[in-house]
Each structure stands twice: as structure tokens, then as C-alpha cells.
C-alpha positions in Angstrom: 98.9 65.8 83.6 100.9 68.9 82.9 98.9 72.0 81.8 99.9 73.9 78.7 100.4 77.6 78.6 97.2 77.8 76.5 95.2 76.1 79.3 96.6 78.3 82.1 96.2 81.4 80.0 92.5 80.5 79.6 92.2 80.9 83.4 94.3 84.1 83.4 92.2 85.6 80.7 88.8 84.5 82.1 89.4 85.2 85.7 92.6 87.2 86.4 93.1 89.7 83.6 90.9 92.8 83.0 88.5 92.4 80.0 89.8 93.5 76.6 90.2 97.2 76.5 89.3 97.8 80.1 92.9 98.5 81.2 93.3 101.2 78.6 89.9 102.6 79.7 91.1 102.9 83.3 94.4 104.4 82.2 92.6 107.0 80.2 90.5 107.9 83.3 93.7 108.3 85.3 95.1 110.5 82.5 91.9 112.6 82.6 92.2 112.9 86.4 95.9 114.1 86.0 94.9 116.6 83.3 92.2 118.1 85.5 94.6 118.4 88.4 97.2 120.0 86.2 94.7 122.4 84.7 93.6 123.5 88.2 97.2 124.1 89.2 97.7 126.3 86.1 94.7 128.4 87.2 96.7 129.4 90.3 96.0 128.8 94.0 99.3 127.9 95.5 98.7 124.2 95.6 102.4 123.2 96.1 102.1 120.4 93.6 104.7 120.2 90.8 103.9 117.0 88.9 102.3 113.6 88.5 103.3 110.2 87.3 101.3 107.0 86.9 102.6 104.0 88.7 101.5 100.7 90.3 100.1 97.4 88.9 97.7 99.1 86.4 100.7 100.7 84.6 102.9 97.6 85.1 100.3 95.4 83.5 100.0 93.1 86.5 96.7 94.3 87.9 94.1 91.6 88.7 90.5 91.8 87.7 88.5 92.9 90.7 86.2 90.4 92.4 82.8 91.1 93.9 82.3 94.8 94.9 86.0 95.6 94.8 87.2 98.2 92.3 90.4 98.5 90.3 93.3 100.3 92.1 95.4 102.8 90.3 98.4 104.6 91.8 99.6 108.1 90.9 102.7 109.7 92.4 102.2 113.3 93.3 105.3 115.4 93.4 105.1 118.1 96.0 107.0 121.4 96.5 107.8 121.2 100.2 110.9 121.8 102.3 113.3 119.1 103.3 112.0 119.3 106.9 108.4 118.7 105.8 109.1 115.6 103.7 108.0 113.3 106.6 105.0 115.3 107.7 102.4 112.9 106.2 99.4 114.9 107.5 100.7 118.1 105.8 101.4 116.2 102.5 97.9 114.7 102.5 96.3 118.1 103.1 98.2 119.6 100.2 96.9 116.8 97.9 93.4 117.0 99.4 93.2 120.7 98.9 93.9 120.3 95.2 91.6 117.3 94.7 88.7 119.1 96.4 89.2 122.1 94.2 88.8 119.9 91.2 86.0 117.7 92.6 84.0 119.9 95.0 81.0 117.6 94.6 82.7 114.6 96.0 81.5 113.2 99.3 83.7 112.7 102.4 83.4 108.9 102.0 85.0 109.1 98.5 88.3 110.0 100.2 90.4 107.6 102.3 93.4 108.8 104.1 95.8 105.8 104.4 99.2 105.6 106.2 101.1 106.9 103.1 98.5 107.6 100.4 95.3 109.5 99.8 92.6 107.4 98.1 89.9 108.6 95.9 86.9 106.5 94.8 85.1 107.1 91.5 81.6 105.6 91.9 80.6 105.4 88.2 83.6 103.4 87.1 84.6 101.6 90.3 88.1 103.0 89.9 90.1 103.7 93.1 93.1 106.0 92.8 95.8 106.2 95.4 97.7 109.5 95.3 101.2 108.9 96.7 103.0 112.0 97.9 106.6 112.3 96.9 109.1 115.0 97.7 111.7 115.4 94.9 115.4 115.2 96.0 117.4 118.1 94.7 120.2 117.1 92.3 118.9 113.5 92.0 116.7 113.4 88.9 113.8 111.0 89.2 114.3 110.4 92.9 112.2 111.5 95.8 111.2 110.9 99.4 108.1 108.8 99.9 106.4 108.7 103.4 106.7 105.5 105.4 103.5 103.7 106.2 105.0 102.8 109.6 105.7 106.3 110.7 109.4 105.8 110.1 111.8 108.1 108.2 110.7 108.7 104.5 112.0 106.2 101.9 114.1 107.2 98.9 112.4 106.0 95.8 112.3 106.4 92.0 109.0 105.7 90.2 110.8 105.7 86.8 113.5 103.3 88.1 111.0 100.8 89.4 108.9 100.9 86.3 112.0 100.4 84.2 113.0 97.5 86.4 109.7 95.7 85.8 109.7 96.4 82.1 113.2 95.0 81.7 112.1 91.7 83.3 108.9 91.5 81.3 110.7 92.2 78.1 113.1 89.4 78.9 110.3 86.9 79.7 106.9 87.2 78.1 105.5 85.0 81.0 106.7 87.4 83.7 103.6 89.5 84.1 101.4 86.4 83.9 103.4 84.7 86.6 103.0 87.8 88.8 99.2 87.6 88.3 99.2 83.9 89.2 101.3 84.5 92.4 99.1 87.4 93.4 96.0 85.2 92.9 97.5 82.5 95.1 98.4 85.1 97.7 94.8 86.4 97.7 93.2 82.9 97.8 95.4 81.9 100.8 94.9 85.3 102.5 98.6 86.0 102.7 98.0 89.8 102.8 101.5 90.7 104.2 103.1 89.3 101.0 102.9 92.6 99.2 102.6 92.7 95.4 105.9 94.5 94.9 107.6 91.8 97.0 106.1 89.1 94.7 107.3 91.0 91.6 110.9 91.2 93.1 111.0 87.5 94.1 109.9 86.4 90.6 112.4 88.9 89.0 115.2 87.4 91.1 114.3 83.9 90.1 114.3 85.0 86.4 117.7 86.7 86.9 119.2 83.6 88.3 117.5 80.8 86.4 116.5 82.6 83.1 113.1 83.0 81.5 110.5 80.5 82.7 110.2 77.6 80.2 106.4 77.5 80.6 103.8 79.0 82.9 103.5 75.7 84.9 107.2 75.5 85.5 107.4 79.2 86.2 104.9 79.1 89.0 106.3 75.8 90.3 109.8 77.3 90.6 108.3 80.3 92.4 106.7 78.0 95.0 109.9 75.9 95.2 112.1 78.9 95.7 110.1 80.2 98.6 109.9 76.7 100.1 113.6 75.9 99.8 115.0 79.3 100.8 112.3 79.9 103.4 112.7 83.5 102.3 115.9 83.7 104.4 118.2 84.1 101.4 118.9 87.8 100.8 117.8 89.1 97.4 119.7 91.9 95.6 119.8 92.9 92.0 122.4 94.1 89.5 120.8 97.5 89.8 121.9 97.6 93.4 125.6 97.3 92.6 127.7 95.4 95.0 125.7 92.9 97.1 125.3 94.2 100.6 125.6 91.9 103.6 122.6 91.2 105.8 121.7 88.9 108.6 120.4 85.5 107.5 117.6 85.3 110.1 115.3 87.8 108.5 113.7 88.4 105.1 115.8 90.8 102.9 114.6 91.8 99.5 116.3 95.0 98.3 114.5 97.7 96.4 116.2 97.8 93.0 116.3 101.6 93.1 117.5 101.9 96.7 119.8 99.3 98.3 119.0 100.8 101.7 115.3 99.9 101.4 114.4 96.4 102.4 111.0 95.8 100.8 110.3 92.8 103.1 111.1 94.7 106.3 107.5 94.6 107.6 107.1 90.8 107.1 107.2 89.3 110.5 108.7 85.9 111.2 105.3 84.4 111.8 104.1 85.8 108.5 107.2 84.5 106.7 106.6 81.0 108.1 103.0 81.0 107.0 104.0 82.1 103.5 106.6 79.3 103.4 104.1 76.7 104.5 101.6 77.7 101.9 104.3 77.7 99.2 105.4 74.2 100.2 101.8 73.0 99.9 101.3 74.7 96.6 104.4 73.2 95.1 103.4 69.8 96.3 99.9 70.2 94.8 101.1 71.4 91.4 103.8 68.7 91.3 101.2 66.0 92.2 98.9 67.4 89.5 101.5 67.0 86.9 101.6 63.2 87.7 97.8 62.7 87.5 96.5 60.9 84.5 92.9 62.2 84.8 92.1 65.8 83.9 89.6 66.2 86.7 92.0 65.2 89.4 94.6 67.5 87.9 92.3 70.5 88.0 91.3 69.7 91.6 94.9 70.1 92.7 95.2 73.4 90.9 91.9 74.6 92.5 93.4 73.9 95.9 96.2 76.4 95.0 94.2 79.1 93.1 90.6 78.6 94.3 87.4 77.2 92.9 87.4 79.7 90.0 90.4 77.9 88.3 89.3 76.7 84.9 91.2 75.7 81.7 88.4 75.6 79.2 84.8 76.6 78.6 
């Protein structure tokens, strides 16, 4: 039997989406953090920080409800006043941010901070919120653009937080199911432990499918065509967007998904061929399961197929 949007949305609301009002609560906490950081900068102290902007899945509206002891992740871009030669010095950029954060939260313990390859994480124990502070060096003469450190130690990557947020908003405005499909795909990714399939990559693949095929007719068809696209293309069909301008040429033996704000940035660059093959295998199996489920006459058998794709927490009713 086919599942209705109402049935699938029951699962999304019960298991995947933050409780009513919780997203706004987290966003307010992020706003409060930014206000405290800005106030400290105004007091003086040469912090070399010139601005902040919320970004990531919490702002995009695609964040998943945390499971177990995991907290909610929020991303904040931190714009730094450093020289062109220092834009790739991740250690220095982290120290600039850490100096400011410690000035605002001197009582925080060392374990509340986590230095990652390109971000500085802060954990708030009371709320369970984890904030990743992403250093960005503005590019003179290119409003909204900046250099973001690479997590692989490579050259910094040109990016635009405003541009990426506008890209996602445009797709979600064009298809009311877009954000829900992103959540479903992320849940499948997590259930199958396909960690290299980054959230931004999922967002871009779904955006490309929407650009080519139009808005998803239903949630079931939307997630089916996501799995089918991955299975059929094997992720070896380069993806570019109207925002990129003329479609660049790339080799067909690697995964290429262009960043809509920077055609020189292949978002899928870190996905190895072995990882690609694993994602394709799981997508093939997921498509087969959802397709088989649609032909089942019994509800219980249908749900069992969906549970194989999304985990034992999949439910469609009380």
C-alpha cells in the first residue's frame, strides 16, 4: 500500500522534527549567544571579530530531533578581521574565536570546547545545544563572500552563507515537501551509517532532482525518486545549478556536485569511490523496499519495508 503524506508526516513529526516551539527556542539561544559576543566586542579588547551570521540546518529548518544523549547542533559563521595571508591559518582563527568566547563565558570548562578541523564547538550543558563557530575571512570587494578553512588542510574555500541560505529557501519555497524530504534522507543516512554522505550534499542532490523533475508529487514519490536517482546515476552524473552559470565539464568517474555559490567547489570531493558505492548500494535497496511496500496489501507488511529503510522508530499512527 502506498503511504499518504499525512501518514509519513506523522513519522516526521513524532520522530524527526523538533517538538513544537523547540526550534525557535534554540534559535533564541543562538541569538542570545551572538548578542553577548557582540556586546563583549563593543567593550573593547581587540578581538579581531567583525560579525556573525546564523547558518546550518537549524536555520534552514532541516535539523533532526536529537536521539539519546546527542544535542542539537547550531552553526554560526564568525567573520574575522585578519590578513589575506592568515585566512588559512586555522589554529590562529580558532584562537581568535576562543579568546572572545572565553571572555564571555569564563566559567566554561575545557571539555565544553571542541576544536574541530574547521570549526570551534561550544556545548551548553543546560539546554543540550551544541554551537559550531565557523571562521570566515571576508573577501574585499565581494559582498557576502568569504574564505572558509578547509577541513582537509587544503586551501580555504570561497563561500557565501547568504547565498547558500537563499538557495535552500528558493527550493523549499518551490516545493513544500523539500525540507521534509531532506529530513527523511538524513534519517536514512543516519540509520544506514552512511556518515560520508554529508547533509549539504543531500540537500543539493534533492535540489537538483527538484530542478529537473519539478516539485515532488508526494512524500513517498519524493523519497522514492531520491533513491532511484542515486541508484541509476550511481552519483557519477555531475550536478550543477543555474546559480553556477555555464555548466562546467568534469570527469565522469568521480562524484561532482557543485556548490551553488562557488562553481570551483565540489561539495562531494571527499566522498571516496568505496563510500560512493556503499551509498549507491543502500539507495538501490531502499528504492526496492519502498517500491515493494507500495505493492503490499497488508499495512503491517508495508510498514516493515519502511522500517528496513528508516529504522524501527518508523510509525504512521499512534
